[in-house]
Every structure is written in C-alpha cells, then in structure tokens.
C-alpha positions in Angstrom: -130.3 59.1 92.9 -134.0 57.4 93.8 -132.3 54.0 93.7 -129.6 55.4 96.2 -132.2 56.6 98.6 -134.4 53.5 98.5 -131.2 51.5 99.3 -130.3 53.9 102.1 -133.7 53.8 103.5 -133.7 50.0 103.5 -130.5 49.9 104.9 -131.9 51.9 108.0 -135.1 49.6 108.2 -132.8 46.5 108.3 -130.4 47.9 110.8 -133.5 49.0 112.9 -134.6 45.4 112.6 -131.3 44.0 113.5 -131.4 45.6 116.9 -134.5 43.6 117.7 -133.9 39.7 117.5 -136.4 37.4 116.3 -139.2 37.3 118.8 -139.7 34.2 120.7 -143.1 33.4 118.9 -141.4 34.0 115.5 -138.6 31.3 116.4 -141.2 28.9 117.7 -143.2 29.4 114.2 -139.7 29.1 112.2 -139.0 26.0 114.1 -142.2 24.2 113.6 -142.0 25.2 109.9 -138.6 23.8 109.8 -139.6 20.2 111.7 -142.6 19.8 109.7 -140.3 20.3 106.3 -137.8 17.8 107.6 -140.7 15.3 108.4 -142.0 15.7 105.1 -138.5 15.2 103.6 -137.6 12.3 105.5 -140.9 10.6 104.2 -140.2 11.7 100.9 -136.5 10.0 100.9 -138.0 6.8 102.2 -140.8 6.6 99.8 -138.3 7.3 96.9 -135.9 4.7 98.1 -138.5 2.1 98.4 -139.9 2.9 95.1 -136.5 2.9 93.3 -135.8 -0.4 95.0 -139.3 -1.8 93.9 -138.8 -0.7 90.6 -135.2 -2.1 90.0 -136.3 -5.5 91.5 -139.5 -5.7 89.1 -137.3 -4.6 86.2 -134.4 -6.9 87.1 -136.5 -9.6 85.5 -138.2 -7.7 82.5 -135.6 -5.6 81.1 -135.8 -5.9 77.6 -133.8 -4.3 75.0 -131.4 -1.5 75.1 -134.0 1.2 74.9 -135.7 -0.1 78.0 -132.5 -0.5 79.9 -131.8 3.0 78.8 -135.2 4.1 80.1 -134.9 2.3 83.5 -131.3 3.8 83.9 -132.6 7.3 83.5 -135.5 6.7 85.6 -133.4 5.6 88.6 -131.1 8.2 88.1 -133.8 10.9 88.1 -134.9 9.5 91.5 -131.8 9.4 93.0 -131.2 13.0 92.1 -134.4 13.5 93.9 -133.1 11.8 96.9 -129.9 13.9 96.7 -131.9 17.3 96.6 -134.1 16.3 99.7 -130.9 15.4 101.5 -129.5 18.6 100.6 -132.5 20.3 101.8 -132.4 18.5 105.0 -128.6 19.8 105.5 -130.1 23.2 105.1 -132.5 22.9 107.7 -129.8 21.4 110.0 -127.8 24.3 109.5 -130.7 26.9 109.9 -131.2 24.9 113.4 -127.5 25.7 114.1 -128.1 29.4 113.2 -131.2 29.6 115.4 -129.0 28.0 118.4 -126.1 30.3 117.8 -128.3 33.4 117.5 -127.2 34.1 113.9 -130.7 33.3 112.1 -131.8 36.2 110.3 -128.2 37.6 109.7 -126.8 37.4 106.2 -123.7 34.9 106.0 -122.2 37.2 103.5 -122.7 40.9 104.8 -123.8 40.4 108.3 -126.7 42.5 107.6 -130.3 41.5 108.4 -132.2 39.0 106.2 -135.5 40.7 105.2 -138.4 39.3 107.4 -140.5 38.7 104.3 -137.5 36.7 103.0 -137.4 34.6 106.0 -141.0 34.0 106.2 -141.0 32.8 102.6 -137.7 30.7 102.9 -136.8 29.8 106.4 -133.6 28.5 105.3 -132.4 31.6 103.9 -128.9 32.5 104.9 -128.4 35.5 102.7 -130.3 38.7 102.4 -132.0 38.9 98.9 -129.2 41.5 97.6 -126.4 38.9 98.5 -128.5 35.9 97.1 -129.0 37.8 93.9 -125.2 38.2 93.6 -124.4 34.6 94.6 -126.6 33.5 92.0 -125.3 35.9 89.1 -121.9 34.5 90.3 -123.0 30.8 89.7 -124.5 31.6 86.6 -121.4 33.1 85.0 -119.2 30.4 86.5 -121.6 27.9 85.0 -120.9 28.9 81.5 
C-alpha cells in the first residue's frame, strides 16, 4: 500500500514537472556538459588510436613467442573496445542533441513520462526514466543468459 502511494506521488510530481519544460538555463548547462564530454571523448579516441598505432609499430619488429603475440593481440583488442565505447557515447550525445532540438529532452523514450531531474542531472544522455531503465536492464540480463 505504501509503495503504491509513493508511486502515485512520484507520478503526480513527474506530471507537474512535465508541464514545465527544462528552463533555458538548464538546457544551456546540459548542452555545455554534453559539449565538454564530446570534446573529452574525441580527444580520448585520437589518443587511443595513436597509442594503438604506435604500439603496433613498435611491437611489429619485436614480437617474440606466441605468448607475446597473444598479449599484443589482447592489448590491441582491449584498446579497440575502449575506442568503440567512446564512439557509442558520442552517438548517445548526438541523440541527446537531437532530443533537445525536438523538445523531447527529459521525456522517457519508453513510457513518455518525465525523466527525473536528478537522473538527468547525473546522466545527461539518459533517455529513460529510472523505472524504465531498470526494466530495460533486467530484460537485458535475462536475455544475456
């Protein structure tokens, strides 16, 4: 019963928040954070690509036995995975800019309810409310089994 009341109270608060879109100040702060993160990611990608290339070139002549080759292959694979994660984050940032432009920022992509302000502040690229994100993660864990 208490959970139901708390859930209803949260829905009422969220609905009231939804009537008022993010302020221009909040949108500017969000854009600045996204732009800063985008610059960081682009720098990290360039640095990692240069490092992978440098390591590959230095290891090219020095590769020893099979264990050394396996180590180099694993290292390069991990660095490529890091680059891929950075690229995925850049894609999330681009989608967030699209949601800002369309006026959908702060609205859950699954249930069309508002995304909690604290969640959006902590994770500016959030496209789901906490409840829908939890459900998505549970489904993903079940499907991964």
